C-alpha positions as CSV (number, residue, x, y, z in Angstrom):
1,Q,-12.7,23.7,8.2
2,V,-9.8,22.3,6.2
3,Q,-10.3,20.0,3.3
4,L,-7.4,17.7,2.4
5,T,-6.9,16.1,-1.0
6,E,-4.3,13.4,-1.5
7,S,-3.0,12.3,-4.9
8,G,-0.1,10.4,-6.4
9,G,-0.8,6.8,-5.4
10,G,-0.7,3.9,-7.8
11,L,0.9,0.6,-8.6
12,V,4.7,0.3,-8.5
13,Q,7.2,-2.5,-8.6
14,P,9.4,-3.3,-5.6
15,G,12.3,-0.9,-5.5
16,G,10.3,1.8,-7.2
17,S,9.2,5.3,-6.2
18,L,6.1,7.3,-5.8
19,R,5.4,10.9,-4.7
20,L,2.3,11.6,-2.8
21,S,0.8,15.1,-2.5
22,C,-1.7,16.5,0.0
23,V,-3.3,19.8,-0.8
24,G,-4.9,21.7,2.1
25,S,-7.8,24.1,1.4
26,A,-7.1,26.6,4.2
27,R,-5.1,29.7,3.4
28,T,-3.1,29.0,6.6
29,F,-2.6,25.3,5.9
30,G,1.2,25.9,6.0
31,N,0.8,26.6,9.7
32,Y,-0.8,23.3,10.4
33,N,0.9,20.2,11.7
34,V,0.5,17.3,9.3
35,G,0.7,13.6,9.7
36,W,1.1,11.0,6.9
37,F,-0.6,7.7,7.9
38,R,-1.1,4.5,6.2
39,Q,-3.5,1.6,6.7
40,A,-3.0,-1.9,5.2
41,P,-5.8,-4.4,4.9
42,G,-6.6,-5.9,8.3
43,K,-4.2,-3.6,10.1
44,E,-4.5,-0.5,12.2
45,R,-3.7,2.9,10.8
46,E,-0.1,3.7,11.5
47,I,2.0,6.9,11.4
48,V,4.5,7.3,8.7
49,V,5.8,10.7,9.4
50,V,4.8,13.7,11.6
51,I,5.5,17.1,10.1
52,R,5.5,19.7,12.9
53,W,5.3,23.4,12.1
54,I,7.5,25.4,14.4
55,G,7.2,28.8,12.8
56,T,7.6,30.8,9.6
57,A,8.4,28.2,7.0
58,T,10.2,25.8,9.3
59,Y,9.1,22.2,9.9
60,V,10.4,19.3,12.0
61,F,10.1,15.8,10.6
62,D,9.7,12.7,12.7
63,Y,9.7,9.4,10.7
64,A,8.6,6.0,11.7
65,D,11.5,3.5,11.9
66,S,10.0,1.4,9.1
67,V,10.4,4.2,6.5
68,K,13.6,6.1,7.7
69,G,16.1,6.4,4.9
70,R,13.5,5.6,2.2
71,F,10.7,8.2,2.6
72,T,11.1,11.9,2.7
73,A,8.4,14.4,3.6
74,S,8.4,18.0,2.7
75,R,6.1,21.0,2.7
76,D,5.5,23.9,0.3
77,K,4.0,26.5,2.5
78,V,3.1,28.9,-0.3
79,A,1.4,26.2,-2.3
80,G,-0.4,24.8,0.8
81,T,0.9,21.3,0.0
82,A,2.6,18.5,1.8
83,F,4.5,15.8,0.0
84,L,5.7,12.3,0.7
85,Q,8.5,11.0,-1.5
86,M,8.7,7.3,-1.2
87,N,11.7,5.4,-2.5
88,L,12.8,1.8,-2.4
89,L,9.2,0.7,-2.0
90,A,8.6,-2.8,-0.8
91,P,5.4,-4.9,-0.8
92,E,5.0,-4.2,2.9
93,D,4.5,-0.6,2.1
94,T,1.2,-1.5,0.3
95,A,-1.6,0.5,2.0
96,V,-4.0,3.4,1.7
97,Y,-2.0,6.5,2.6
98,F,-3.7,9.4,4.3
99,C,-2.7,12.9,5.2
100,A,-4.1,14.5,8.4
101,A,-3.8,17.9,9.8
102,S,-4.2,19.7,13.1
103,D,-3.4,23.3,14.2
104,T,-2.6,22.1,17.7
105,Y,-1.6,18.4,17.8
106,Y,1.5,16.8,16.4
107,G,2.2,13.1,17.0
108,S,1.3,9.6,16.1
109,R,-2.2,9.3,17.5
110,A,-4.6,9.4,14.6
111,S,-7.6,10.3,16.8
112,E,-6.0,13.6,17.7
113,Y,-6.0,15.0,14.1
114,D,-8.9,17.1,13.2
115,Y,-8.9,16.9,9.4
116,W,-8.3,13.9,7.0
117,G,-8.0,13.4,3.4
118,Q,-9.8,10.6,1.5
119,G,-6.7,8.5,1.1
120,T,-4.7,7.3,-1.9
121,Q,-3.9,3.6,-2.6
122,V,-0.3,2.6,-2.9
123,T,0.3,-0.9,-4.2
124,V,3.8,-2.4,-4.4
125,S,3.8,-5.6,-6.4
126,S,5.7,-7.2,-9.2
C-alpha cells in the first residue's frame, strides 16, 4: 500500500507560478510510475503529465498539450517525491490537482492507477 500526499496548491494570479509536491510513503516509491491529474468543477479528471520510471533514477515525461512549455514535472527518487512546477498559470488551470501512482501502468487512464493522493486545490484568479 502506498500513501500519497500532495501539497503546494493555493491561489495565484494569472501568469504566476506554483510548485506542487507529492510524497509517496513507500520506500520504493521512486520505482513507481506517477501521473499528475487535474479535475475542474463539472469536468472529468484529465491527465497533466505522465512520469514513467524506466530504471535506476531515469524517468520519461509525457505532457498534455495544454501544459507543454509551462509545466515541468520532476522526481526526487531519494526523497520519494514527485514535483510539478507550474508556470504562466491561467484561469483555465484552476482545478484540484492529484498525483497517482502505479508500479505497472503508465498513461492517461485514471482508472488504471492504484494509488491516489487527496488532491490540492489550485486557483488562478485576479
